[in-house]
N, C-alpha and C positions, 0 to 999 in steps of 0.2 A: 419447595425449589429443590433441585437435585443438589447431593454434595459436590460443591465446586473443586475439582482436584486443581492443586496448584504446578503439577507437572506438566510442562508445554505439550501441546499437540505434538508439536515436531520432535518430541523426545524419542519416538518411535523412531525417528531418521538418525539419531545419534546414540542410540542406545549403547553401542561399542565403544562409547568414550569413558565408561567405568562398568566394571565387572560385575554380573548379575549380582554377586553376594553383597558387593559394595552397596547396590542400588537398594538390594532389599534391607540393610542395615542402615543406611542414611536416609535417602529420600522417602521410603516407605515408613520408616519410623516417624519420620516428621510429619508425614500424612495423618498419622493417627492422632497427633496432638493438635491437628487444627479444626476449628468447629466452622460449619457453613455460615455464611453472612447471611443477613436479610438482603431482599430485592433491592433495598434503598441504599444499599452500599455501593451499588454498581456505578463506576463513574467513567471517567475519560480514560481511553486507551489510544495514546498516540500511535502506537506501533500497528494499529490496525489500517493504518493509512499507508501501509509500506508501498502501494502502488501509485498511490494517490498523485504524486506531482507529476508521473510521465503518463499516465493513462487516462484518469479521470478528468483531466484538463485540456484534452484535446479537442478543441473547437473546431469545427469544420464549417466554414463560410458557404453560405447558399450560392453565392454569384462571385467566386475568386477570381480576381484579377490576375493576370500572368505573374505580377510582383508578388502577390499573396501565395500564390503557388511554390515560386521560387523561395520564398520565406519559409514556408511549409517543409519544403524539400531540406532547406539548409538546416531546420530546427532538428529534423528527423536524422540528419548526419552529425548532430551534436555540434553544428556551428553555429552556437547560438548568438555571439554578437552580430555574425553576418545576418542571420534572420531579422536581427530587431533594425538592422540598418537598412534591408529590404523593405521593411515596414515603413521606415521614414520615407524612404524614396517613393513608394506607393501612395502615401499620404501627400507628400509634394505633387506628385504628378496628378492626384485628384484635384488639388486646391488650384494647380495649373488650368486645368481642364474648366474648373468652376468659373475661373475668371474671363473665360473666352465668351463673345458675343451670343446671342441667342440660340436655343437650340439644346442648350444644356438642360438635362433632365433633373431638375432640383431634388425630386423623391429618390432618384437612382443614386444622387451623389449622397444624400443622407445615409442610404442603405449601405453604399461603400464605406462611408468614415465609420459608420456604427462596426462594421464587420472587421475593418481593420484594428479598431480599438478591443474589440473582443478578443481577436487573435493576438495581439499585443499582450492582453491581460493573461489569455491561456499560456503563452510564453513565458511570462514573469511567474506564473505559478508553478510551471515546470522547473523554474530555478528557485524556488521556494521564496519569492519576492512578493508575498502575499499583501503588504502594505500597499506598494505601488500598484498592484493590480486591483486593491479596492479603490483607490482613488480615479483609476482610469474607468472601473466599472459604475462608479457612483452616477454619472450624468446619463446611463443608459438603462437605469431602473426602471424608468417610466416611459419607456419609447416603443417601438416596433419590436426591440429584440429585448424586450424586458425579462422573458423567461430563460434566456440564455444568459444574461446579466445577472440574473438573481442566482441561478446555479452556478456560475463560476465566483460568485461573491461568496455563496456557501463554502464552495471549497477553500476558499481563502482563509475563512473563518476556521474551518477544520484544521488548516495549516496553523493556525495559532491557537489552537487546543481549546476554543471557544465553542464547545459542542451544542450546548443548547440554542446559542445563537445560530449558528449553522444549520440545525434542524429547522428552525422558523424559517429560514430564508430559502432553505431547501423544499419546504413544503408550498411556500409561496411561489417559487418557480414551478413546481408540479402543478399547482391550481391553475397557472396561466397556460401551460403545456405538458401534455404526458410526450416526453421526448427523451432523446438519448442521454444528453447532460443532465436533464431534470431526475431521471430514474437514478442515474449514477450518484448524483449528488444527495438524493434522499436515502439511497440504500446505505451510502459512507456515513452519513449523519445518524441512521437509525444505529449503526455498528458502533460508532464513537461512543454511543449513549447504552450500550449493552444490549441493545433490542435485536438480537440477531435473527430471529424469527421473523421480524418485520422487514429486515433488511434482506434477508433472502428471499421474502414473500414478493417484494418489491421488483428484485430483477426476474423472478420466476414468471412473473404477470407480464412484464416487458417481453419476454422470450416467448410467451405461448403463443402458439399457432393462431388462435381464437384472436390476439390482439396484435395482429400484423402490424408492424411500423412501416411508414411511408418514407421512401429517400433516405434510407439505411445504407451507407456504404458496406463494403464486405468487412472493413476493418472495425467498424463499429459494431456490427452483429456478433462479429468473433469476440470482440471486448466485451460486450453484455453477457455473451454465454460463460467466458471465463471469469468475470466477475461472479456469474452465480454459481460456478463451480468452486470459486473461492469460500464462498459463503457457506455452500453445502460442505465444506470441510470442516469450518468451525463447528458444526451439528453433527459431525460424524457419520454424515451421509457420503461415505467414500466411494460406493459404487456409483451413485449418482453424480457425483462430482466427476468421475472418471468419465462417464458417458458424456457429460457436458464438456469437458476439456477435449475429448475426442472430437466432439462436434464443432467446436471453435476452431480447432486446427484443420479441419476440412474446409472450413470457410475461408480463413486467412491465416497462416501462421506467422504471425508477427512474433518478436521477441518476447513480449508480455505474455501472449497466448502460450506459447512454447513453454516459458518460465512457470505458468501455472500448471500446465500438464506435467512438467517435471516434479512439482509440488505434488500433485497428486500421485504419481507413483512413489514418489518419496514414502509419503505417509502410507502407501498401501504396500509397504515393504518390498519395493521393486527398485532397489538401489541401481541395477544396471541400466534399466530404461530411463530411470529419472536423470543419471548421469549423462547418458546420450541424449536426453532432452536439453539439458542446461548446457551442453557443450555446441550443441545447435543453435540456441539463442545467443550464445556469445560469439559466434560466427557473424552475426549481423550487428551485435553491439557487444564488442569486445569489453567495455568498461561497466556494463550493467550491474549494479551492485547485486540485485536480487537473483540474477542467473549465478554470479560467483559465489554469493552466499548458498544457493541451492547446491552448487557443483561441490562445495566445500563439505557439505553434509553428506551428500552421495559418496563422496571420496571415503570420508571416514566410515560410513556404514559399510563398504566395500572393503575395509582393512588398511586403505591408504591414508593413514594417519597424517605423515608429512605432507603429503600432496593436499590433503583435505584442509588442513591448518594454515597452507600456504594460500588457499582460495579464500579463507575467512578472512585471512589478513589482508587479502587484495580487496575483500568486498567492504571492508571498513576504510580502506584507504579511498575508495571510491564513493563511499557515503558514511562520512565519519560520525555523524550524528544518530546513525540508527542504532538504536536499543538492543533491538533483536539480534542484530549483527554482533554488537558489542558483549552481548550477554554469553554467545556460543562462542566466540572467539576467547572470551575469558575461562569458559569452561574447557575449552580445549588445551589453552596455556596451563591451566590447573594441572591437567591430566600430563602433560609433559614436563612438568615440574618447575615452570617460569612462574612461581609462586607472586613475585611482585608485578609483574607483568598482568597476571589474571587479576589483582585486586584493582590494578589501575582501569583495566577494561570493564570490570564490573561497576566501579565508581563512577565511569564515564556513562555506563548504562542507567545509573540511578539518575544521574543529571539530564540524561536525553529524556527519560519517561520515569517520573519520578513515583508513578503509581504502579510499576510493573514490580510484582513479587518476586520474579525469577532470579534477580541477582543477589538479593537478600538470601534466597535460599540456597543458592550454590556458595556463598561464603561461609553460610553455616556448615554446608558439607565441608567446605575446605578446612574450616576450623575445627571440626569434630575428627576429620582424618589428622589434623598436627597437635591433637590431644588438647583441644582448647574447648573444653564442653562449655563453660560458662559464657565465653565470646560466641560459640554456636548458639546458644539458646536465646544470646540478645538478637542476633542476626535472624533467628528463627522468628521471633516475635514482630521483627519488622515486616518479614514477608508475611506474617499472619495479619498484620492490618491492613495488607494490600491485596488480601485474597480475593475479595469480590471483584476486583478488577480485571482478574485474568480472564473470566468469560468474554470480556469486552471484544479481545482480539485473539484467543485461544481456543474458545469454546469450553465446554463444561467437561470435556474428557481428556 
C-alpha cells in the first residue's frame, strides 16, 4: 500500500495559508515521523459524503403528479416545509380518489403512494432526518419500488455513519436494479469504507457509453458524471476529473455540477476559474455550503485572505457540522491570529468527524509555532492514530 500522506488533497488549494518555509519545517517534518498504516486500519470517513444530503438522494418519480412536481420545485428552491406540505396534500388527494366508486386503478394508486413516500424520504434525507426516512422506507423494501427504497435506506445509514450496513443495503439495491440511485449509493458506500477504486469503477461503469442507462434525466446524467469526477480527484486523476466535469456541465449546469467543476479547477491550481465556477453556483444557490467553502479556498489562493475567510465562515454557518469546513476555517483563523477561535473550530471538527486526522495535525502545527513542542507531539500522535482514515475521502496524495 502506498504511503498515505496526511496532507489534504485540497491543501493545494490553500497553500498560501502558510509560507513555504513554515510548511517545510512544520507539515513535512511531521510527515517524516508518521508510518503508513495497514489496509485493515481504514475506516469510516463521514466527510466523504459532503455532497450526499442534497445530491445523492434526489429521487425522481417515474409518474409524478402535479402535486409531486410542485413539491420538487419547492424543495429545489429551499422551501422545505412547503415541499412536505405539498406531499401531504398529494397523499390526501390520492386517498380521496381511492375512495371514489369503480374505475379506480388500484395498482396505479399503490404506485403513486409509493412514489410519494420515496419522495418524502428523499426530502427528509436532504434535511439529514435519516431516522424518519428509514421509518418511511421500511414498508417499501419488499415492493415494486424496492430497489429505490433500498438505495435510499443505504443513504440514510451512510448519514448515520453505519458504513458496513450501508454497503450491504446498497449492494442489495444494486442487485435488484442497476440504476441512478443504486449506483450512487454503492459508490458512496464503497468510498465510506475506503474502497476508492471500487467507488470510482462503479460510477465509471455507469457512465460508460457501452452501458447506456435508459430514462435518465439530464440532471441525473450530469450528477453521475460529476460524481465520477469527484472520485477521480481522490485518486489524483486530475486530467480525467477535469474532462468529466466539463462533460457534466455541458449536460446540465446545476449548482452541484458547477461546484464539482470548481473543485477540479482548485486542485488543478486554476484558482481564477475555480472562483468563477463557485460564484456561478452561488447565483442559483446562495447558501450552498460547498460552493461557499470552495469560493473561500479560491479567494485565499488568489491572495484575498479576508474575503476567503469570510466565505469559509459563511460556509460554516450554512453547514455547521461539516468537519472539512471547520478544519479549514480553523486553519484560516490560526493564520490570522485568532488562536482561540481556531481551537474552537478544530475541536468542533473533531466532534463532527472523530476519525479525521487533519484538525489534530493543524493543532500540532499551531502548538509548535507557539513553542509548545510537547503539546505539539501529543496532537501529532492523535493525528497519527487516525492516518489510515485519510484515504477514505482525501485520497492517497
